[in-house]
MINUDO-530566 format. One record per residue (C-alpha): x negated, y, z negated. Coordinates in nm, 2 decimals. Layout:
<dotis>
((X, Y, Z))
...
</dotis>
This chain:
<dotis>
((-2.29, -1.56, -1.82))
((-2.28, -1.50, -1.51))
((-1.89, -1.60, -1.27))
((-2.01, -1.77, -0.93))
((-1.78, -1.51, -0.73))
((-1.92, -1.66, -0.38))
((-1.88, -1.99, -0.51))
((-1.52, -2.04, -0.47))
((-1.50, -1.84, -0.16))
((-1.27, -2.10, 0.04))
((-1.00, -2.06, -0.30))
((-0.98, -1.66, -0.25))
((-0.94, -1.75, 0.17))
((-0.66, -1.91, 0.07))
((-0.48, -1.77, -0.16))
((-0.57, -1.46, 0.04))
((-0.43, -1.57, 0.37))
((-0.13, -1.72, 0.18))
((-0.07, -1.36, 0.11))
((-0.10, -1.25, 0.49))
((0.09, -1.51, 0.61))
((0.38, -1.41, 0.30))
((0.35, -1.03, 0.40))
((0.35, -1.10, 0.81))
((0.67, -1.32, 0.75))
((0.86, -1.05, 0.57))
((0.75, -0.77, 0.81))
((0.85, -0.98, 1.13))
((1.20, -1.10, 0.96))
((1.36, -0.80, 0.73))
((1.08, -0.53, 0.91))
((1.09, -0.19, 0.68))
((1.45, -0.05, 0.57))
((1.34, 0.32, 0.68))
((1.49, 0.61, 0.46))
((1.62, 0.94, 0.63))
((1.23, 1.10, 0.70))
((1.20, 0.87, 0.94))
((1.51, 0.77, 1.11))
((1.69, 1.07, 1.07))
((1.96, 1.14, 0.84))
((2.12, 1.30, 0.58))
((2.07, 1.37, 0.22))
((2.29, 1.52, -0.07))
((2.15, 1.56, -0.41))
((2.46, 1.63, -0.67))
((2.52, 1.70, -1.04))
((2.79, 1.46, -1.25))
((2.95, 1.69, -1.54))
((2.97, 1.26, -1.65))
((2.82, 1.05, -1.36))
((3.05, 0.73, -1.23))
((2.92, 0.41, -1.17))
((2.75, 0.35, -0.79))
((3.04, 0.12, -0.68))
((3.34, 0.41, -0.75))
((3.13, 0.66, -0.55))
((3.12, 0.39, -0.30))
((3.43, 0.34, -0.31))
((3.60, 0.69, -0.24))
((3.33, 0.77, 0.03))
((3.45, 0.45, 0.24))
((3.72, 0.63, 0.35))
((3.48, 0.86, 0.53))
((3.30, 0.60, 0.73))
((2.93, 0.73, 0.67))
((2.79, 0.42, 0.75))
((2.55, 0.25, 0.52))
((2.53, 0.46, 0.19))
((2.26, 0.47, -0.04))
((2.28, 0.59, -0.34))
((2.02, 0.64, -0.59))
((2.09, 0.75, -0.96))
((1.82, 1.01, -1.10))
((1.81, 1.09, -1.50))
((2.16, 1.09, -1.70))
((2.40, 1.30, -1.46))
((2.20, 1.33, -1.11))
((2.28, 1.10, -0.79))
((2.11, 1.10, -0.46))
((2.29, 1.01, -0.17))
((2.11, 0.89, 0.16))
((2.34, 0.85, 0.47))
((2.35, 0.88, 0.91))
((2.31, 1.24, 0.99))
((2.61, 1.46, 0.91))
((2.80, 1.79, 0.97))
((2.88, 2.09, 0.75))
((3.23, 1.99, 0.75))
((3.14, 1.64, 0.63))
((2.93, 1.74, 0.38))
((3.19, 1.99, 0.23))
((3.45, 1.66, 0.24))
((3.22, 1.43, 0.03))
((3.19, 1.71, -0.25))
((3.56, 1.78, -0.20))
((3.60, 1.31, -0.24))
((3.33, 1.34, -0.54))
((3.45, 1.65, -0.71))
((3.77, 1.43, -0.75))
((3.62, 1.16, -0.97))
((3.42, 1.39, -1.18))
((3.31, 1.80, -1.14))
((3.03, 1.81, -0.94))
((2.74, 2.05, -0.89))
((2.55, 2.05, -0.53))
((2.19, 2.06, -0.56))
((2.05, 1.99, -0.24))
((2.17, 1.94, 0.13))
((1.96, 1.82, 0.39))
((1.95, 1.67, 0.73))
((1.60, 1.50, 0.91))
((1.74, 1.48, 1.30))
((1.57, 1.10, 1.46))
((1.35, 1.27, 1.65))
((1.16, 1.45, 1.38))
((1.19, 1.10, 1.19))
((1.04, 0.95, 1.47))
((0.76, 1.18, 1.51))
((0.70, 1.15, 1.15))
((0.68, 0.73, 1.21))
((0.41, 0.81, 1.47))
((0.19, 1.03, 1.27))
((0.24, 0.77, 0.96))
((0.06, 0.51, 1.17))
((-0.15, 0.76, 1.32))
((-0.29, 0.87, 0.99))
((-0.32, 0.53, 0.84))
((-0.53, 0.46, 1.14))
((-0.73, 0.77, 1.22))
((-0.86, 0.67, 0.77))
((-0.97, 0.33, 0.86))
((-1.20, 0.45, 1.16))
((-1.33, 0.77, 0.93))
((-1.38, 0.48, 0.65))
((-1.57, 0.28, 0.93))
((-1.80, 0.54, 1.04))
((-1.87, 0.62, 0.68))
((-2.00, 0.34, 0.52))
((-2.19, 0.23, 0.87))
((-2.41, 0.59, 0.84))
((-2.39, 0.56, 0.43))
((-2.55, 0.21, 0.50))
((-2.73, 0.22, 0.76))
((-3.09, 0.17, 0.56))
((-3.00, -0.18, 0.54))
((-3.01, -0.37, 0.84))
((-3.08, -0.74, 0.70))
((-2.91, -0.97, 0.65))
((-2.62, -0.78, 0.79))
((-2.60, -0.48, 0.97))
((-2.46, -0.12, 0.82))
((-2.16, -0.15, 1.08))
((-2.12, -0.54, 1.01))
((-2.02, -0.41, 0.63))
((-1.80, -0.13, 0.76))
((-1.66, -0.41, 0.98))
((-1.56, -0.63, 0.65))
((-1.40, -0.30, 0.46))
((-1.21, -0.23, 0.75))
((-1.08, -0.58, 0.75))
((-1.03, -0.61, 0.35))
((-0.88, -0.23, 0.37))
((-0.58, -0.37, 0.66))
((-0.52, -0.65, 0.41))
((-0.49, -0.37, 0.10))
((-0.25, -0.23, 0.31))
((-0.03, -0.53, 0.45))
((0.04, -0.69, 0.11))
((0.20, -0.40, -0.03))
((0.42, -0.36, 0.28))
((0.54, -0.74, 0.30))
((0.72, -0.65, -0.04))
((0.84, -0.39, 0.06))
((0.98, -0.55, 0.33))
((1.15, -0.78, 0.07))
((1.24, -0.52, -0.15))
((1.46, -0.31, 0.14))
((1.64, -0.67, 0.22))
((1.72, -0.76, -0.13))
((1.75, -0.42, -0.32))
((1.77, -0.18, -0.07))
((1.47, -0.01, -0.12))
((1.38, 0.23, 0.13))
((1.03, 0.33, 0.26))
((0.97, 0.65, 0.27))
((0.72, 0.94, 0.36))
((0.59, 0.94, -0.05))
((0.54, 0.57, -0.02))
((0.31, 0.59, 0.26))
((0.13, 0.89, 0.12))
((0.08, 0.65, -0.18))
((-0.06, 0.39, 0.06))
((-0.31, 0.63, 0.21))
((-0.42, 0.70, -0.17))
((-0.47, 0.36, -0.22))
((-0.70, 0.32, 0.13))
((-0.91, 0.62, -0.07))
((-0.92, 0.45, -0.39))
((-0.98, 0.13, -0.28))
((-1.26, 0.22, 0.00))
((-1.47, 0.40, -0.28))
((-1.45, 0.02, -0.49))
((-1.56, -0.16, -0.19))
((-1.83, 0.13, -0.17))
((-1.93, 0.08, -0.51))
((-1.94, -0.33, -0.47))
((-2.17, -0.26, -0.15))
((-2.37, -0.01, -0.28))
((-2.46, -0.25, -0.56))
((-2.51, -0.52, -0.37))
((-2.75, -0.26, -0.15))
((-2.92, -0.12, -0.43))
((-3.03, -0.51, -0.53))
((-3.11, -0.60, -0.19))
((-3.35, -0.31, -0.17))
((-3.52, -0.41, -0.56))
((-3.51, -0.80, -0.49))
((-3.62, -0.85, -0.11))
((-3.73, -1.23, -0.14))
((-3.40, -1.26, -0.35))
((-3.13, -1.57, -0.16))
((-2.87, -1.35, -0.06))
((-2.60, -1.59, -0.22))
((-2.70, -1.60, -0.57))
((-2.80, -1.16, -0.52))
((-2.41, -1.11, -0.39))
((-2.31, -1.25, -0.73))
((-2.55, -1.11, -0.94))
((-2.43, -0.78, -0.84))
((-2.07, -0.86, -0.83))
((-2.05, -0.93, -1.22))
((-2.31, -0.59, -1.31))
((-2.00, -0.43, -1.21))
((-1.71, -0.62, -1.28))
((-1.61, -0.50, -1.62))
((-1.59, -0.14, -1.45))
((-1.39, -0.29, -1.15))
((-1.17, -0.40, -1.40))
((-1.16, -0.14, -1.67))
((-1.12, 0.13, -1.43))
((-0.81, 0.01, -1.21))
((-0.62, -0.15, -1.57))
((-0.67, 0.26, -1.68))
((-0.57, 0.34, -1.34))
((-0.25, 0.11, -1.35))
((-0.15, 0.20, -1.69))
((-0.08, 0.53, -1.61))
((0.12, 0.42, -1.33))
((0.29, 0.19, -1.53))
((0.40, 0.49, -1.73))
((0.56, 0.68, -1.44))
((0.72, 0.39, -1.30))
((0.90, 0.30, -1.61))
((0.97, 0.66, -1.69))
((0.90, 0.93, -1.44))
((1.23, 0.86, -1.26))
((1.41, 0.70, -0.98))
((1.23, 0.98, -0.77))
((0.88, 0.89, -0.83))
((0.93, 0.55, -0.96))
((0.88, 0.35, -0.58))
((0.58, 0.59, -0.53))
((0.46, 0.41, -0.82))
((0.54, 0.09, -0.74))
((0.35, 0.13, -0.43))
((0.04, 0.26, -0.60))
((0.05, -0.03, -0.86))
((0.05, -0.30, -0.60))
((-0.22, -0.14, -0.39))
((-0.44, -0.11, -0.67))
((-0.45, -0.46, -0.79))
((-0.42, -0.58, -0.37))
((-0.73, -0.39, -0.35))
((-0.92, -0.46, -0.65))
((-0.92, -0.83, -0.62))
((-1.01, -0.78, -0.23))
((-1.36, -0.58, -0.38))
((-1.43, -0.89, -0.62))
((-1.32, -1.21, -0.44))
((-1.26, -1.11, -0.04))
((-1.52, -0.87, 0.08))
((-1.83, -0.99, -0.12))
((-1.77, -1.35, 0.00))
((-1.72, -1.21, 0.37))
((-2.07, -1.05, 0.34))
((-2.19, -1.45, 0.22))
((-2.01, -1.62, 0.45))
((-2.12, -1.39, 0.77))
((-2.44, -1.40, 0.66))
((-2.41, -1.79, 0.69))
((-2.22, -1.84, 0.98))
((-2.53, -1.65, 1.13))
((-2.80, -1.88, 1.01))
((-2.58, -2.20, 1.14))
((-2.56, -1.99, 1.45))
((-2.90, -1.94, 1.43))
((-3.03, -2.28, 1.36))
((-2.80, -2.41, 1.65))
((-2.91, -2.19, 1.95))
((-3.32, -2.30, 1.81))
((-3.20, -2.70, 1.85))
((-3.07, -2.70, 2.11))
((-3.37, -2.44, 2.27))
</dotis>
């Protein structure tokens, strides 16, 4: 028994549209809480003999006028502090104050200037833009043998639209997490999103490649039925691959420590959304585009 994917395309579009609107609302309303990688600031990692509660650390440092302090526990004894850019004197004063609570061993201290943070933001956007462009070129070239009922370029356009969807939804989630849970958007999360682009691009190519194979084998078959059959043929493969990857990432999320927690979360969100968009957005868009072309052609012939 096969599942009629294209039959419920309107439902997928409505659900996907709601996700997009929610993500855009989150990004516009809350924005992303950029870490010091992007905004500039200082990072101080320390090991405590007996780590105090975050509230105790916050209270102890409140008199130093450090602005918004992000306190991130690591393991059983370590803590990472993220603050505005500080000099060596303030750095030593922090250590001195915290030593009054418990014995402290400094692990690392680094400062990133605002100009470097701005440059990193620009480079992150550039990397994502270049990745999308290369994806469009690759799919256009790889599917050159297909000229009906859509051109290879149109397959590429649909891939770019769905890849943007795959990135936008996790960004929306991180905007909400930043607002309500103080989760910072950092370079590792950008690396995770770029990894998601590669993963989901491969997933979409697998789907489109099966459509291409069936088009070449069954030239007279209705495109609607052909896409449905193609999706049912790769359904188990897509779900199994995505599930196995997510199981590993869930282990990292829960047991890999705070350093890798949100890197893993970005990958989990991206793979979930990417698998969904490959099956329930990209392929139905193929059918919808063909239907739109046919209706436009019919209307043109009637007018002529």
